[in-house]
C-alpha positions as a Markdown table, in Angstrom:
| # | Residue | x | y | z |
|---|---|---|---|---|
| 1 | Met | -5.4 | 12.5 | 27.7 |
| 2 | Lys | -7.8 | 9.5 | 27.4 |
| 3 | Lys | -9.6 | 11.7 | 24.7 |
| 4 | Lys | -6.1 | 12.1 | 23.1 |
| 5 | Ala | -4.8 | 8.2 | 23.3 |
| 6 | Ile | -8.0 | 7.5 | 21.2 |
| 7 | Ile | -7.0 | 10.1 | 18.2 |
| 8 | Ile | -3.5 | 8.4 | 18.6 |
| 9 | Ser | -5.2 | 4.9 | 18.3 |
| 10 | Val | -7.5 | 5.7 | 15.4 |
| 11 | Cys | -4.0 | 7.7 | 13.7 |
| 12 | Ile | -2.0 | 4.6 | 13.6 |
| 13 | Val | -4.9 | 2.5 | 12.2 |
| 14 | Leu | -5.4 | 5.1 | 9.0 |
| 15 | Val | -1.6 | 4.7 | 8.7 |
| 16 | Leu | -1.8 | 1.3 | 9.0 |
| 17 | Ala | -4.5 | 0.8 | 6.5 |
| 18 | Ala | -2.9 | 3.2 | 4.1 |
| 19 | Ile | 0.3 | 1.5 | 3.9 |
| 20 | Leu | -1.2 | -2.0 | 4.1 |
| 21 | Ile | -4.0 | -1.8 | 1.9 |
| 22 | Pro | -2.6 | -1.0 | -1.4 |
| 23 | Leu | 0.0 | -3.4 | -0.6 |
| 24 | Ile | -2.2 | -6.6 | -0.1 |
| 25 | Leu | -3.7 | -5.2 | -3.3 |
| 26 | Ile | -0.1 | -5.3 | -5.1 |
| 27 | Leu | 0.2 | -8.6 | -3.4 |
| 28 | Arg | -3.4 | -10.6 | -4.1 |
| 29 | Pro | -3.0 | -12.1 | -7.1 |
| 30 | Ala | -5.5 | -10.5 | -10.5 |
| 31 | Glu | -8.8 | -12.2 | -10.9 |
| 32 | Gly | -10.7 | -12.7 | -14.1 |
| 33 | Lys | -7.4 | -13.8 | -16.3 |
| 34 | Ile | -7.8 | -15.7 | -19.7 |
| 35 | Val | -4.9 | -16.9 | -21.3 |
| 36 | Val | -4.2 | -17.5 | -24.4 |
| 37 | Ile | -2.1 | -20.8 | -25.4 |
| 38 | Pro | -0.7 | -21.9 | -29.5 |
| 39 | Leu | -0.8 | -25.1 | -30.8 |
| 40 | Ser | 0.4 | -25.2 | -33.8 |
| 41 | Gly | 2.0 | -27.5 | -36.1 |
| 42 | Thr | 1.2 | -31.9 | -36.8 |
| 43 | Ile | 0.6 | -33.9 | -34.0 |
| 44 | Thr | 3.1 | -36.2 | -32.8 |
| 45 | Thr | 5.5 | -37.4 | -30.0 |
| 46 | Glu | 8.4 | -35.6 | -31.7 |
| 47 | Gly | 9.1 | -31.8 | -30.5 |
| 48 | Ser | 9.4 | -28.8 | -33.3 |
| 49 | Ser | 12.7 | -28.9 | -36.0 |
| 50 | Leu | 13.4 | -27.3 | -38.6 |
| 51 | Leu | 13.7 | -30.3 | -40.8 |
| 52 | Ser | 10.0 | -30.9 | -38.9 |
| 53 | Gly | 8.9 | -27.7 | -38.7 |
| 54 | Ser | 6.3 | -26.9 | -35.6 |
| 55 | Thr | 5.0 | -29.4 | -33.8 |
| 56 | Ile | 2.3 | -30.4 | -31.4 |
| 57 | Thr | 2.9 | -32.8 | -28.5 |
| 58 | Pro | 1.8 | -34.2 | -25.4 |
| 59 | Glu | 5.0 | -33.1 | -23.3 |
| 60 | Leu | 4.0 | -29.4 | -25.1 |
| 61 | Val | 0.3 | -29.8 | -24.0 |
| 62 | Arg | 1.6 | -30.3 | -20.3 |
| 63 | Asn | 3.7 | -28.5 | -19.9 |
| 64 | Tyr | 1.3 | -25.2 | -21.1 |
| 65 | Leu | -1.1 | -26.7 | -19.0 |
| 66 | Ala | 1.5 | -26.8 | -16.1 |
| 67 | Lys | 1.8 | -23.5 | -15.7 |
| 68 | Val | -1.9 | -22.2 | -16.1 |
| 69 | Glu | -2.4 | -24.7 | -12.8 |
| 70 | Lys | 0.3 | -22.6 | -11.0 |
| 71 | Asp | -1.8 | -19.2 | -11.9 |
| 72 | Lys | -4.7 | -19.0 | -9.2 |
| 73 | Ala | -5.8 | -16.3 | -11.3 |
| 74 | Val | -6.5 | -18.1 | -14.9 |
| 75 | Glu | -10.8 | -18.9 | -15.3 |
| 76 | Ala | -10.7 | -19.4 | -18.9 |
| 77 | Ile | -8.3 | -20.8 | -21.7 |
| 78 | Val | -8.4 | -20.1 | -25.4 |
| 79 | Phe | -7.0 | -22.8 | -26.8 |
| 80 | Arg | -5.4 | -21.2 | -30.6 |
| 81 | Ile | -4.9 | -24.6 | -33.3 |
| 82 | Glu | -3.7 | -24.5 | -36.5 |
| 83 | Ser | -3.2 | -28.1 | -37.3 |
| 84 | Pro | -3.5 | -31.3 | -40.2 |
| 85 | Gly | -3.8 | -33.8 | -37.5 |
| 86 | Gly | -1.0 | -36.4 | -37.4 |
| 87 | Glu | -0.8 | -39.0 | -34.8 |
| 88 | Ile | -3.7 | -41.0 | -33.1 |
| 89 | Ala | -1.7 | -41.1 | -30.1 |
| 90 | Pro | -1.1 | -38.0 | -29.2 |
| 91 | Cys | -4.0 | -36.6 | -30.5 |
| 92 | Gln | -6.0 | -39.3 | -27.8 |
| 93 | Glu | -3.6 | -38.2 | -24.8 |
| 94 | Ile | -3.8 | -34.2 | -25.9 |
| 95 | Leu | -7.8 | -34.7 | -25.5 |
| 96 | Trp | -7.3 | -35.8 | -21.9 |
| 97 | Glu | -5.2 | -33.1 | -20.9 |
| 98 | Ile | -7.5 | -30.9 | -22.3 |
| 99 | Glu | -10.4 | -32.7 | -20.5 |
| 100 | Arg | -8.6 | -32.8 | -17.4 |
| 101 | Val | -8.3 | -29.0 | -17.0 |
| 102 | Lys | -11.7 | -28.6 | -18.2 |
| 103 | Glu | -12.8 | -29.7 | -14.8 |
| 104 | Thr | -11.7 | -26.4 | -13.4 |
| 105 | Lys | -11.4 | -23.8 | -16.3 |
| 106 | Arg | -13.6 | -23.3 | -18.8 |
| 107 | Ile | -12.0 | -24.0 | -23.2 |
| 108 | Val | -12.7 | -22.4 | -25.8 |
| 109 | Val | -10.7 | -23.5 | -29.4 |
| 110 | Ser | -10.2 | -20.8 | -31.7 |
| 111 | Met | -9.2 | -22.6 | -35.4 |
| 112 | Gly | -6.6 | -20.7 | -37.2 |
| 113 | Gly | -6.9 | -21.3 | -41.1 |
| 114 | Thr | -6.4 | -25.2 | -40.7 |
| 115 | Ala | -7.9 | -27.4 | -37.8 |
| 116 | Thr | -8.6 | -30.7 | -39.7 |
| 117 | Ser | -8.7 | -35.0 | -38.2 |
| 118 | Gly | -6.5 | -35.0 | -35.3 |
| 119 | Gly | -7.0 | -31.1 | -34.9 |
| 120 | Tyr | -10.7 | -31.4 | -35.0 |
| 121 | Tyr | -10.6 | -34.4 | -32.9 |
| 122 | Ile | -8.1 | -32.6 | -29.9 |
| 123 | Ser | -10.9 | -29.4 | -30.2 |
| 124 | Thr | -14.0 | -31.3 | -29.0 |
| 125 | Gln | -14.3 | -31.5 | -25.4 |
| 126 | Ala | -14.0 | -27.6 | -25.7 |
| 127 | Asp | -16.6 | -25.7 | -24.2 |
| 128 | Lys | -17.1 | -23.6 | -27.3 |
| 129 | Ile | -15.7 | -23.8 | -30.5 |
| 130 | Val | -15.1 | -21.1 | -33.0 |
| 131 | Ala | -14.0 | -20.8 | -36.4 |
| 132 | Leu | -13.2 | -18.3 | -38.9 |
| 133 | Pro | -15.6 | -18.6 | -42.4 |
| 134 | Thr | -12.5 | -19.8 | -44.1 |
| 135 | Thr | -11.3 | -22.1 | -41.9 |
| 136 | Met | -10.6 | -25.9 | -42.6 |
| 137 | Thr | -12.2 | -28.2 | -40.2 |
| 138 | Gly | -13.4 | -31.4 | -40.3 |
| 139 | Ser | -12.4 | -34.1 | -42.3 |
| 140 | Ile | -12.9 | -36.9 | -39.9 |
| 141 | Gly | -11.8 | -40.3 | -40.3 |
| 142 | Val | -8.6 | -42.4 | -39.7 |
| 143 | Ile | -6.2 | -43.0 | -42.7 |
| 144 | Ser | -3.2 | -45.7 | -42.6 |
| 145 | Ala | -0.4 | -46.5 | -45.2 |
| 146 | Ile | 2.4 | -49.8 | -45.3 |
| 147 | Pro | 4.9 | -48.3 | -47.6 |
| 148 | Asn | 5.9 | -52.0 | -50.3 |
| 149 | Ile | 9.2 | -51.7 | -51.1 |
| 150 | Glu | 10.3 | -54.7 | -52.4 |
| 151 | Gly | 9.9 | -54.1 | -55.9 |
| 152 | Phe | 12.4 | -50.9 | -55.7 |
| 153 | Leu | 15.2 | -53.2 | -53.2 |
| 154 | Glu | 14.6 | -55.8 | -56.0 |
| 155 | Lys | 15.8 | -52.9 | -59.0 |
| 156 | Leu | 18.7 | -52.3 | -56.7 |
| 157 | Gly | 19.7 | -55.9 | -56.3 |
| 158 | Ile | 19.0 | -55.4 | -52.6 |
| 159 | Gln | 18.1 | -58.6 | -50.7 |
| 160 | Ile | 16.7 | -59.2 | -47.5 |
| 161 | Glu | 16.5 | -62.4 | -45.7 |
| 162 | Ile | 13.3 | -62.1 | -43.2 |
| 163 | Phe | 13.2 | -64.5 | -39.7 |
| 164 | Lys | 10.4 | -64.2 | -37.7 |
| 165 | Gly | 8.9 | -65.8 | -34.6 |
| 166 | Gly | 4.8 | -65.0 | -34.8 |
| 167 | Lys | 2.3 | -65.7 | -37.7 |
| 168 | Tyr | 2.1 | -61.7 | -38.7 |
| 169 | Lys | 5.4 | -60.2 | -37.2 |
| 170 | Asp | 7.1 | -58.8 | -40.4 |
| 171 | Met | 3.4 | -57.8 | -42.2 |
| 172 | Tyr | 4.4 | -54.1 | -41.3 |
| 173 | Gln | 8.2 | -54.8 | -42.6 |
| 174 | Gly | 6.9 | -52.7 | -46.3 |
| 175 | Leu | 8.9 | -55.7 | -47.7 |
| 176 | Arg | 6.7 | -57.5 | -49.7 |
| 177 | Glu | 2.6 | -57.5 | -50.4 |
| 178 | Leu | -0.1 | -57.8 | -47.2 |
| 179 | Thr | -1.9 | -60.7 | -47.5 |
| 180 | Pro | -5.4 | -60.6 | -47.4 |
| 181 | Gly | -5.7 | -62.0 | -43.6 |
| 182 | Glu | -3.3 | -58.9 | -42.9 |
| 183 | Glu | -5.4 | -56.0 | -45.2 |
| 184 | Glu | -8.0 | -58.0 | -42.9 |
| 185 | Ile | -6.4 | -57.1 | -39.2 |
| 186 | Met | -5.1 | -53.5 | -40.9 |
| 187 | Gln | -8.7 | -53.2 | -41.8 |
| 188 | Gln | -10.0 | -53.8 | -38.4 |
| 189 | Arg | -7.8 | -51.1 | -37.2 |
| 190 | Ile | -8.5 | -49.1 | -39.0 |
| 191 | Asp | -12.8 | -49.3 | -38.3 |
| 192 | Glu | -11.7 | -49.5 | -34.6 |
| 193 | Tyr | -10.0 | -46.0 | -34.5 |
| 194 | Tyr | -12.6 | -44.6 | -36.8 |
| 195 | Glu | -15.3 | -45.2 | -34.4 |
| 196 | Gln | -13.0 | -43.8 | -31.9 |
| 197 | Phe | -13.1 | -41.1 | -33.5 |
| 198 | Ile | -16.8 | -41.0 | -34.1 |
| 199 | Gly | -17.9 | -41.4 | -30.7 |
| 200 | Val | -14.9 | -38.5 | -29.8 |
| 201 | Val | -17.3 | -36.2 | -32.0 |
| 202 | Ala | -20.4 | -37.1 | -30.8 |
| 203 | Glu | -19.5 | -36.5 | -27.0 |
| 204 | Gly | -18.1 | -33.2 | -27.2 |
| 205 | Arg | -21.0 | -31.7 | -29.7 |
| 206 | Gly | -23.7 | -33.6 | -28.3 |
| 207 | Leu | -25.0 | -35.1 | -31.7 |
| 208 | Ser | -25.9 | -38.9 | -32.0 |
| 209 | Arg | -23.5 | -41.5 | -33.3 |
| 210 | Glu | -25.1 | -42.0 | -36.6 |
| 211 | Glu | -25.3 | -38.1 | -37.3 |
| 212 | Val | -21.5 | -37.8 | -37.2 |
| 213 | Arg | -21.1 | -40.9 | -38.9 |
| 214 | Asp | -23.3 | -39.0 | -41.6 |
| 215 | Leu | -20.3 | -36.1 | -41.9 |
| 216 | Ala | -17.5 | -38.2 | -41.1 |
| 217 | Thr | -16.5 | -38.9 | -44.6 |
| 218 | Gly | -13.2 | -37.6 | -44.7 |
| 219 | Gln | -14.8 | -34.5 | -45.8 |
| 220 | Ile | -12.7 | -31.2 | -45.2 |
| 221 | Tyr | -15.3 | -28.1 | -44.4 |
| 222 | Thr | -15.9 | -24.4 | -43.9 |
| 223 | Gly | -16.0 | -23.1 | -41.3 |
| 224 | Thr | -19.7 | -21.9 | -42.0 |
| 225 | Glu | -20.2 | -25.2 | -43.4 |
| 226 | Ala | -19.1 | -26.5 | -39.8 |
| 227 | Lys | -21.3 | -24.1 | -38.3 |
| 228 | Glu | -24.4 | -25.2 | -40.5 |
| 229 | Leu | -23.5 | -29.1 | -39.4 |
| 230 | Gly | -22.9 | -28.3 | -35.9 |
| 231 | Leu | -19.4 | -28.8 | -35.5 |
| 232 | Val | -18.2 | -25.4 | -34.4 |
| 233 | Asp | -20.5 | -23.3 | -32.0 |
| 234 | Glu | -19.5 | -19.6 | -33.5 |
| 235 | Leu | -17.6 | -18.0 | -36.4 |
| 236 | Gly | -15.1 | -14.7 | -35.6 |
| 237 | Asp | -11.0 | -14.3 | -35.3 |
| 238 | Leu | -9.5 | -14.8 | -31.6 |
| 239 | Asn | -10.7 | -12.0 | -30.1 |
| 240 | Thr | -14.3 | -13.5 | -30.8 |
| 241 | Ala | -13.2 | -16.7 | -28.6 |
| 242 | Ile | -12.0 | -14.7 | -25.9 |
| 243 | Asp | -14.7 | -12.7 | -25.4 |
| 244 | Leu | -16.3 | -15.7 | -25.9 |
| 245 | Ala | -13.8 | -17.5 | -22.9 |
| 246 | Ala | -15.0 | -14.3 | -20.3 |
| 247 | Glu | -18.4 | -14.4 | -20.8 |
| 248 | Leu | -18.6 | -18.4 | -19.9 |
| 249 | Ala | -16.3 | -17.8 | -16.9 |
| 250 | Gly | -18.3 | -14.3 | -16.1 |
| 251 | Ile | -15.2 | -11.8 | -16.2 |
| 252 | Glu | -16.4 | -9.0 | -16.7 |
| 253 | Thr | -12.8 | -7.0 | -17.6 |
| 254 | Ala | -9.8 | -9.7 | -18.6 |
| 255 | Ile | -6.7 | -9.8 | -18.4 |
| 256 | Val | -5.2 | -11.8 | -21.2 |
| 257 | Glu | -1.8 | -13.5 | -21.5 |
| 258 | His | -1.1 | -15.3 | -24.9 |
| 259 | Tyr | 2.2 | -18.7 | -23.9 |
| 260 | Gln | 4.1 | -18.3 | -26.3 |
| 261 | Pro | 5.8 | -20.8 | -28.0 |
| 262 | Pro | 9.3 | -22.8 | -27.3 |
| 263 | Lys | 11.9 | -21.9 | -29.3 |
| 264 | Leu | 14.3 | -24.3 | -30.9 |
| 265 | Thr | 17.0 | -25.9 | -28.9 |
| 266 | Leu | 20.4 | -26.7 | -30.6 |
| 267 | Trp | 19.4 | -30.0 | -30.0 |
| 268 | Ser | 15.9 | -30.2 | -32.3 |
| 269 | Leu | 19.0 | -29.1 | -34.5 |
| 270 | Leu | 20.6 | -32.0 | -35.2 |
| 271 | Gly | 18.4 | -33.9 | -38.1 |
| 272 | Phe | 19.5 | -30.8 | -39.8 |
| 273 | Val | 22.9 | -31.0 | -39.9 |
| 274 | Asn | 23.2 | -34.3 | -40.1 |
| 275 | Ala | 21.3 | -33.8 | -43.2 |
| 276 | Ile | 23.7 | -31.2 | -44.5 |
| 277 | Gln | 26.7 | -33.4 | -43.5 |
| 278 | Ala | 25.1 | -36.4 | -45.5 |
| 279 | Arg | 24.7 | -34.4 | -48.6 |
| 280 | Leu | 28.6 | -32.9 | -48.7 |
| 281 | Ser | 29.4 | -36.8 | -48.1 |
| 282 | Gly | 28.9 | -36.5 | -52.0 |
| 283 | Leu | 24.9 | -38.9 | -51.5 |
| 284 | Ser | 21.9 | -37.8 | -53.8 |
| 285 | Ala | 19.1 | -37.4 | -52.0 |
| 286 | Gln | 17.6 | -39.9 | -53.6 |
| 287 | Asp | 20.5 | -42.1 | -52.0 |
| 288 | Ile | 19.4 | -40.4 | -48.8 |
| 289 | Ile | 15.9 | -41.0 | -48.5 |
| 290 | Leu | 17.0 | -45.4 | -49.4 |
| 291 | Leu | 18.8 | -44.8 | -46.4 |
| 292 | Glu | 16.0 | -43.5 | -44.5 |
| 293 | Ile | 14.1 | -46.2 | -45.3 |
| 294 | Leu | 17.0 | -49.0 | -44.5 |
| 295 | Asn | 17.7 | -47.2 | -41.5 |
| 296 | His | 13.8 | -47.7 | -39.9 |
| 297 | Ser | 12.8 | -50.8 | -39.7 |
| 298 | Tyr | 8.6 | -50.1 | -39.6 |
| 299 | Pro | 7.9 | -52.1 | -36.4 |
| 300 | Gln | 4.1 | -50.7 | -36.6 |
| 301 | Pro | 2.0 | -48.9 | -38.6 |
| 302 | Gln | 1.6 | -45.1 | -38.2 |
| 303 | Phe | -2.7 | -44.8 | -37.8 |
| 304 | Leu | -3.4 | -40.8 | -38.4 |
| 305 | Tyr | -6.1 | -38.9 | -38.0 |
| 306 | Gln | -4.1 | -36.5 | -40.5 |
| 307 | Ser | -5.8 | -34.8 | -43.8 |
């Protein structure tokens, strides 16, 4: 009787094991996942639209990384970057986001045809950077421009009276030439951002500031040249970057998930619709450009990490 009870107990255990073990394997999150995140377009604070094309924004990157952090199986991230750069502030925000996630995930950047200026800036803190031999990269530098439409307005017979409180309050309006003192202020700001760029590259690439400064002429390098100069680690395609990410994370057989860029919404089409309506109303292209110029007060200049 006792022997029979033991046999029944063993059978019950085996049946439960046969049921529970496959169930546990199904429910357990897959280990060794690598996600590929596409970052394509100009780096800015504005979302993508038909007029602006694809853009890279801090919000977009945060949304991608929030999805990554919810998936406990992800051990490495490959950022596929295709960008000529863009505005300085969002470049810095995106870099901080990448540095934050780097504390728990291995990060590899795979450069497409172009990853210059700000596109290179946001790549610098990756564990490894992979570029195609023909990738255009580098372009380490800063540029800014203040449009001066004073002569244009004079030709149209338009006079604008400026009232200001603060000596330099109107220096960014583009309605007059800058004074020598204002030009010096602009150059000081450019130099500050330039040194910031040099510091980021030096830290991320393990180079001295002097070495980076020699490279930071604004020159665009090919992927092959960038590897020789120490700006990238490997030459290869996206698959090369994925393999490298797996190696860094210690993954023998990786599960690779490709995140898809967000689709354009109805709201993102409004700028395109407004432009069509203005054209159909009889306004010429020049009229529309002028209205856009007059519609913006230019409260501050655009400082760009952009080719």
